[in-house]
Every structure is written in C-alpha cells, then in structure tokens.
C-alpha positions in Angstrom: -65.7 -21.9 -4.5 -67.3 -20.7 -7.7 -68.5 -23.6 -9.9 -69.4 -21.2 -12.7 -65.8 -20.8 -13.8 -64.1 -22.8 -16.6 -61.1 -24.9 -15.9 -57.7 -23.7 -17.1 -56.9 -24.4 -20.7 -54.0 -26.7 -19.6 -56.2 -29.2 -18.0 -55.8 -32.8 -19.3 -58.4 -33.8 -21.9 -61.3 -36.0 -20.9 -60.7 -39.7 -21.8 -63.0 -41.3 -24.4 -64.4 -43.6 -21.7 -65.5 -40.6 -19.7 -67.1 -39.1 -22.8 -69.0 -42.3 -23.4 -70.2 -42.3 -19.8 -71.5 -38.7 -20.1 -73.4 -39.5 -23.3 -75.0 -42.6 -21.7 -76.0 -40.7 -18.5 -77.6 -38.0 -20.6 -79.4 -40.5 -22.8 -80.6 -42.5 -19.8 -81.9 -39.3 -18.1 -83.7 -38.2 -21.3 -85.2 -41.7 -21.8 -86.4 -41.7 -18.2 -88.2 -38.4 -18.7 -89.8 -39.7 -21.9 -91.0 -42.8 -20.1 -92.6 -40.5 -17.5 -94.4 -38.7 -20.3 -95.6 -42.0 -21.7 -96.9 -43.0 -18.3 -98.7 -39.7 -17.7 -100.3 -39.9 -21.2 -101.5 -43.4 -20.6 -103.2 -42.2 -17.4 -104.7 -39.0 -18.9 -107.9 -40.8 -19.8 -108.5 -41.7 -16.1 -108.4 -38.2 -14.6 -109.4 -34.6 -15.4 -106.2 -33.1 -16.8 -107.5 -29.7 -17.8 -106.7 -28.0 -14.4 -103.1 -29.1 -15.0 -102.9 -27.3 -18.4 -102.0 -23.7 -18.9 -105.0 -21.4 -19.1 -103.7 -18.0 -20.3 -104.3 -15.0 -17.9 -106.2 -17.2 -15.5 -105.0 -17.4 -12.0 -106.1 -21.0 -11.7 -104.2 -21.7 -15.0 -100.9 -20.9 -13.3 -100.9 -24.5 -12.0 -100.4 -25.6 -15.6 -96.9 -24.1 -15.6 -95.9 -27.1 -13.5 -98.1 -29.8 -15.0 -98.5 -28.8 -18.7 -95.2 -30.2 -19.9 -96.2 -33.7 -18.7 -99.5 -33.7 -20.7 -100.0 -34.4 -24.4 -103.0 -34.2 -26.7 -102.3 -37.2 -29.0 -99.9 -40.0 -29.7 -98.4 -38.0 -32.6 -97.9 -35.0 -30.2 -96.2 -37.2 -27.7 -94.0 -39.0 -30.3 -92.7 -35.8 -31.8 -91.7 -34.4 -28.4 -90.3 -37.7 -27.2 -87.9 -37.8 -30.2 -86.8 -34.2 -29.7 -86.2 -34.8 -26.0 -84.1 -37.9 -26.7 -81.9 -36.1 -29.3 -81.6 -32.7 -27.8 -81.6 -33.9 -24.2 -78.8 -36.3 -24.9 -76.8 -33.7 -26.8 -77.2 -30.9 -24.2 -76.7 -33.3 -21.2 -73.5 -34.8 -22.6 -71.8 -31.6 -23.7 -73.1 -29.3 -21.0 -74.2 -31.5 -18.0 -74.0 -28.7 -15.4 -75.5 -26.0 -17.6 -78.3 -28.3 -18.7 -79.2 -29.3 -15.2 -79.3 -25.6 -14.1 -81.2 -24.6 -17.2 -84.1 -27.1 -16.9 -86.1 -25.3 -14.3 -85.9 -22.1 -16.3 -87.0 -23.9 -19.5 -89.9 -25.6 -17.7 -91.2 -22.3 -16.2 -90.4 -20.2 -19.2 -92.4 -22.4 -21.6 -95.4 -22.2 -19.2 -95.1 -18.5 -18.7 -94.9 -17.8 -22.4 -98.2 -19.7 -22.9 -99.9 -18.0 -19.9 -98.9 -14.5 -20.9 -99.3 -14.7 -24.7 -102.0 -17.4 -25.2 -105.6 -16.8 -26.2 -108.0 -16.5 -23.3 -110.1 -19.7 -22.9 -107.5 -22.0 -24.6 -105.5 -24.8 -22.9 -101.8 -25.3 -23.6 -100.1 -28.6 -22.9 -97.0 -30.5 -24.0 -93.2 -30.5 -23.6 -92.5 -28.7 -26.9 -91.6 -25.6 -25.0 -88.9 -27.5 -23.2 -87.6 -29.0 -26.5 -87.4 -25.5 -28.0 -85.5 -24.3 -24.9 -83.0 -27.1 -25.3 -82.4 -26.4 -28.9 -81.8 -22.7 -28.3 -79.6 -23.5 -25.3 -77.3 -25.7 -27.3 -77.3 -23.4 -30.3 -76.5 -20.2 -28.4 -73.9 -21.9 -26.3 -72.1 -22.9 -29.5 -72.1 -19.3 -30.5 -70.9 -18.1 -27.1 -68.2 -20.7 -26.3 -66.9 -21.5 -29.8 -64.8 -24.4 -28.7 -64.8 -27.6 -30.8 -67.5 -29.6 -28.8 -69.7 -26.5 -28.5 -69.6 -25.8 -32.3 -70.2 -29.4 -33.1 -73.2 -29.6 -30.7 -74.7 -26.4 -32.1 -74.4 -27.6 -35.7 -76.0 -31.0 -34.8 -78.9 -29.3 -33.0 -79.4 -26.9 -35.9 -79.3 -29.8 -38.4 -82.0 -31.7 -36.7 -84.2 -29.0 -35.3 -83.2 -25.7 -37.0 -86.9 -25.3 -38.0 -87.6 -24.3 -34.4 -86.2 -20.9 -35.3 -89.5 -20.5 -37.2 -92.0 -22.3 -34.9 -91.5 -19.7 -32.2 -93.9 -17.6 -34.3 -97.5 -18.2 -35.3 -97.5 -20.8 -38.1 -100.2 -23.4 -37.6 -103.6 -23.4 -35.8 -103.7 -25.5 -32.7 -99.9 -25.3 -32.1 -98.8 -23.4 -29.0 -96.2 -21.1 -30.5 -96.5 -19.1 -27.2 -94.9 -21.9 -25.2 -92.3 -22.3 -27.9 -91.3 -18.7 -27.6 -91.2 -18.8 -23.9 -89.0 -21.9 -23.9 -86.7 -20.4 -26.6 -86.3 -17.2 -24.5 -85.5 -19.3 -21.4 -83.0 -21.2 -23.4 -81.2 -18.1 -24.6 -81.2 -16.6 -21.1 -79.9 -19.9 -19.7 -77.1 -19.9 -22.2 -76.0 -16.5 -21.1 -76.2 -17.3 -17.4 -74.6 -20.7 -17.5 -72.2 -20.5 -20.4 -69.2 -21.1 -18.1 -70.7 -23.7 -15.9 -68.9 -26.5 -17.7 -65.2 -26.5 -18.3 -63.9 -25.5 -21.7 -62.3 -28.2 -23.8 -58.4 -27.9 -23.9 -57.3 -26.4 -27.2 -54.7 -28.4 -29.1 -51.4 -26.5 -29.4 -49.3 -26.9 -32.5 -45.5 -26.7 -32.7 -45.5 -23.7 -35.1 -47.4 -21.6 -32.5 -44.4 -22.1 -30.1 -42.0 -21.1 -32.8 -44.0 -18.0 -33.6 -44.0 -17.0 -30.0 -40.3 -17.5 -29.7 -39.7 -15.4 -32.8 -42.0 -12.7 -31.4 -40.2 -12.7 -28.1 -36.8 -12.3 -29.8 -38.2 -9.5 -31.9 -39.5 -7.7 -28.8 -36.1 -8.1 -27.1 -34.2 -6.7 -30.0 -36.6 -3.7 -30.4 -36.8 -2.6 -26.7 -33.5 -3.7 -25.1 -29.9 -3.6 -26.1 -28.4 -7.0 -26.9 -26.8 -9.0 -24.1 -23.0 -8.8 -23.7 -22.7 -12.4 -24.9 -24.3 -11.4 -28.3 -21.9 -8.4 -28.8 -18.9 -9.3 -31.0 -15.6 -8.5 -29.4 -13.6 -6.0 -31.6 -10.7 -5.5 -29.3 -9.8 -5.8 -25.6 -7.4 -3.6 -23.6 -4.1 -5.0 -22.5 -3.8 -6.1 -19.0 -3.2 -3.2 -16.6 -4.1 -0.6 -19.2 -7.4 1.2 -19.6 -6.6 2.4 -23.2 -5.5 0.8 -26.4 -3.0 2.1 -28.9 -3.9 1.3 -32.4 -0.7 1.3 -34.6 -1.1 2.6 -38.2 1.2 1.4 -40.9 2.9 4.2 -42.8 1.7 4.8 -46.3 4.0 3.4 -48.9 5.4 5.9 -51.4 3.5 6.1 -54.6 0.3 4.7 -53.2 -3.0 6.6 -53.6 -6.0 6.7 -51.4 -9.4 5.9 -52.7 
C-alpha cells in the first residue's frame, strides 16, 4: 500500500477534537526537542564540543552534520532557534504530520551539508537554525504546491512570522552561518516536492450552485450530441389502429376567400 497518496476528496472532514490533538502532539514534540537543546547547551561547558560542530571541507568535520544542530553559541542563539522551532515545528507537525516526520532527516543532514560544503575553511558551524529554515521553506512551498485551505493558511502564517528567512539564506551578517540556512532551505524545498502527497488533502466544501451548474452542463451536452428522448418529443398525430398511414382531410376553400 502506498502511503504517499492523498485520500479521496469525499472523505469525511476531521473533527475539531482530532485537529486539537494533532496540534498538541506537534507542540509537545517541538517542546521536547527544545528541552533537549537546553540540556545540551547547559552541558556544553563540561565537554569539548568543537569535534561535534561542522568544520567545512574537513573529513573530521563531517561528524558535525549529526551533532551541530544540538549545539549553540549563546543564550540568545538558543532562544531565537527555540522560538522558531516551537512555532514552525508546531505548524508543520499539525498540518503535515507525515511529511514533517519524513522531512526531518533531510533537513538535519541538508543544513549540515550546506555548512560543510560552502563554509569557510577553519570555521565552526553550530546551531539548529538550518532546521528552522528548512521547516519554514517546507511549510511555505507545500502551501504553494497543495493550495488547499489548511496548506494556504499554514504557508501564510509561516511567512508572516519568518518570511525574513527568504533573505537570511544569503550572506548578510558576519558570524551567522548562512551556509547552513541555505542547506536547510534547499532540503525543505526538496522535501516539499517529495512528500507533498504524504498527508491527505482536506475535503473541499461543495456548494449547491456547483451541482446546478453541472446539471445544466449535462443537459446541454445531451441536447448538442444526442437527439431528444421519445418522452420529450411532442406528439403531433398518431396513426389509427390497424393503419400505417394517416389521411389528413383538408377543408374546401370557401368562395370569395383569398390566400395570404
């Protein structure tokens, strides 16, 4: 069975209670990840974290692809990424739970590869900002691709809060890893293309006037392509019983009458 296909449009809509449950699950998962980041940041002063950061074009720095998103350089750095993860993670996980779950490994690896391939040699890249950029681009591009009501709403909300990420994938500020931002954004776009049908499409509301338009169009097609049914043909005359012809009597013209 292919899980990457949408449900038919006639499926019953999801109940509000189910929607609330999806939002809470996505929020709890995002909050749990943020708490992990806080715990790792608290422990950073007690171990050498540099081997776990991304060192561009260094074979040993490949280990940072796995560990760099868990590390942060300051409380402000951690706070900015934590807020973005809570908002974008909840938004993506509640609207696209399957697509988000499948996209997370690509976002994680993509942000690290972007820093490893494009970063300056000798620098160290760390932080979860590449994943936050990947989530924003995932939600935004899915809104453009799917174009159902929840997808459009999620895309607009993501752009309202973090539309500036469209700019931060380019060099803009010293000390900020735009390379990991670009890698995460590319992974988010790729994930949107790959997993755009992982979650069912929301059923579209059907209006009564659409049914009337379809009925009128069907009647018009019938009248254009096929002769009318016998029931619709008006009866002008019928032959007498036992005769296959009909004699139509004509009244004689009265004297003095004229014809038009």
